[in-house]
N, C-alpha and C positions, 0 to 999 in steps of 0.2 A: 432621410428618413426615419423618424424613430421606429423603434423597435416595438413590435405589438404584443403582449402578451395576455391570453385568456386566462383568467384566474379562478375560473369554474371547475378546473380539472383538480380536484383534491382526492385525498385517499379515499371518502366515502364515495365519491361518485365514479373513479376511475382506476383505483388501485387493484381492485379485484382484477379488471379487465387487463390492466400492464402485467400484474403478475403473472395470470394466465398466459400471454403471450410468450413471457422469458421463464416458463415453469420447468425446460429443460436445462436452462442456464443455472439456475437453482439447484436444480440434481446434481449437475456437474458439480458446482460448488460445495455440495455436502460430500459428494465422493472423492474431491481433492482435501477437504477436513480430515476423511477418512484415511487416504492415502497418507498425510502427513504425520497423522498419529501413529500409523503403523511403522513409518520411519523411525519413529523416536523407541522403539522396541527393538530395533535392529543393531546389532553388534556393530561400532564402526570399525573398520579396517584398522589392524593393530601393527602399525609400521615399527620397521626395526630403530631401537632407541639405545645407542652404543652409550658407553660411561662417557667418553668424549663429547657426546654430542649434549651432553645434560648441563654442560656450561652455559649454554643460551637458553635451557628450561628450568632454569632454578629462580626464577622471580618468584616474589611472594605471593602465596595464595592466600588472597584476602578476598572480602567482600565487594560484591558491585557496588559503585557508586550510583548507578542508577538501578536499582532492584529489577530482577525479571519481572514481579507483578506489575511494573511500571510500564512495561511494554506495549501491552494491549491498550494503555491509558494514553499515549501519546501516539501510538500508531493507528488506533482504531476510532475509541470514544471521542478524542479531539477532533479530527475529521468528521465523524458521524456528528456531533455535537454542531459543527459548522453547518452541515448540510441541512439539518433538522431547522436552524434560525433562519436560514435562506426561505427554507419551505414555508415556516410559519410567515415570513413576510410577503412571499410570490404567490403561495397556494400552488406550484409546479409539481405535481405527482412523477411527471416524467423526468423532471431534473432529479428530484429526491431517489426514484429507484434507480435511475444508471448510474447515479453517484455511488449510492451504496453499492450496488450490483459490481460497480468499477473496484471500488475500493475493496471489499472484499477479495475480488479475483485477482487485485495486484498484491495485497499481503498473503493469499494461500498458495499462488503460484509462485511468488519468491521463497517461501517458506518450503514448498517440496523442492525446488530447485536447489536451494542452499542446503537442506537438511542430506537430500540425496548425495551430494556432492561431499558433505563432512563425512559420512558413513563410507562413501567410497576412497576417498583422498586418507582421512585419519591422522592428518596430521597434529602433532602433540600443542598443546597450547604453553604458552610460555612460563606458566607455572606448574607443568606437567611434574617436575619432578618432587613438589611437595605433595601431589597428588599419588604421586607411585610410592613415595616413601614419606609417610607422615612422620616419623620418629627421625627423619633427617640421615638416617642409614641405608645408603645405596646398596642394593643386591643384585648381582648380575651374574649370568650363565658363564662358566669358565670356558665353555668352548664358543660360544658365539658373542659373549660379551653384551648379549642383550639384557637389557632391563628385567629385572624379574619384580615385579610390582607386589607390594605388601600391604596398601590401603585398601579402602572401601572401594567394592565393585562398582558401584555408581558413580562415583566420584572419581574413579580411574577412566569409565566408559565416557562420560562428559570430557574427561580430559584430552582425547582424541577426535575431539571435535573443533579445530580453531578454524580451519578454512573450509569455505568463506564465512563472512559474520552476515548477519540477516536482519537489520532494523532500520531500514531506508526505505522501503517501499510507501509504506503508508503516509508519510509525509511526503514524498515525492509525488503522490497523487494529488494529495492536498494543495502542492504548489502550483500544479496544473489547474487544477480545479478554481482557485482563487485570480489565477492570470487569466482565465475567462471570464470569471463574472464582474471583475474592476475593469475589463478592458485594458491590460496593462500595453496592448501592443495596439491603440488606436490612433497611433500617428499623430498624435496632440503632443507628445513630449512631456507628458507627467510623469519626471521622473520617480517621484516618491511611491508612487504606485509599486515600483519594484521592490523595494524594501518589505512590503507585504508578501511579495511572491518568495523573496529569498528568507524570510523568517522562518519557514519550516524546513527550508535546505541547509540553513544554519544551526538549528536545533537538530535535525539528523547528523549532519557533521559532529557536532559537540557529542551525542551521544556514541558515535564510532569513535572519537577520540578517548571517550572515557574508557571505551572497552580495551584500549590501547594501554591507558594509563592503570588500569586495574590489573594489566598482564592475563588478560583474559583472551587476548587476540595478539595475534603480529601485525603489523602495519599493512601488510601485504593482504591480510584475510579482511580488514575493514574497506581496504581498496576496492578488492575485487566484490565484496559484497555491496558496496555504494553503486558500484557499475552494473551488477545485477539488476538492484532494487530499482534503479533511476530507469534502466532500459524496459523492465516489465511494468514499472507505473506510467510509463509514456506510451507504451502499446495498450495498457488496459484503458487508459484516459481516453487515447485517440479512436479505440473502438468504440466509442458511445458519444463522444464530443467533437466537435470539430476544433481546429487550430484556433489559438487563442486571437491569432492576428487576424483572423477571417471575421467578415461582417456579421455571419452568424455564430460566433464563437463563444456566445454567452449563455447559448441553450444546447441540448442533446439532440442527435439526428433525430431519434424518435418522436420530439417536439414538432420539427418542421415536417415530417410525415403525415404527423395527425391534422396539421392543419391544411395540408395538400389533401388529404381525404375529406375534410369538412369540405372543402371548397369544390370538391368535385362532387361531393353531394348537393350543395348549393347548386350547383350549375345544373343537375339534373331536376331540380322542383322548377313548380311553375312559377311564373313571375309573381303572382300573388303571395304565395307560400314562401318564396324566396326574400320578398318583401318583409315579411312576419318573421322570418328567421334572422335576418341582419339587425331588425330593430330588438330582440329578445338579445343577440349577441353582444350588441354594442354595449348592453348594460354591463356586461361581463367581461369587458376589454379596457385595460388600463393601459396608460404609456408610462415607463419609467422615468421619463423627462429628457432622455438624450435629445440633444439637439441635432438637425439635419447634419 
């Protein structure tokens, strides 16, 4: 049976209605952003760093291969652009809304979790020595042998935020989204579809590897951060969308709830009114062309 899509549910016709239903979700999203912002003002835990420990923390302090300003581009703007392209083609505000909401929750929850853990753990970055002693001369407490940093305060503060890394949730959510839209698990064996799904995951992996190569993270930081990101992305996606291998895996749960509500309204109408309603709706329905 081909999947049917009502194309009249646009931002203009249903956008305000959908936003009102989820107004508290958006409010909590703003609060999450405020929480994450506040976490960046907290001084992380300064764990003991002795002179002998600096041997493993003396890697070069260099610029990122992928700069910080690029993170919102690949983690947020890239998925958003794909959501918008799908909306332009299919005019489904339910899909657009829940994709955007799920993406933002995925990114912000991951940020809050990783930033909170960073502040609590305070693991030094691999380049901590040069953050602590920019002139290359180590200064240590004569009693405890703990490092007495002489570098800039903000650079030292950032040097205590190695574990975990947090750059994968947006691309992880995008991989889930694409797998549902192209029906990668439709049991027809089109393995080429897997390449589309794996591409965001590959990009996320390469970003994580670049953080290790640039000596901003230990490999354990990236591994743990990737695990956190993919778990959060999966939960946030499945909160709004069915599993991609299900028959209805191409659209959000809210879309099918809307169809059920409209069907119940039709059943409550008189026969004559129901016929007119079906005639009007038939002009707004299209099939994407999937075969039975």
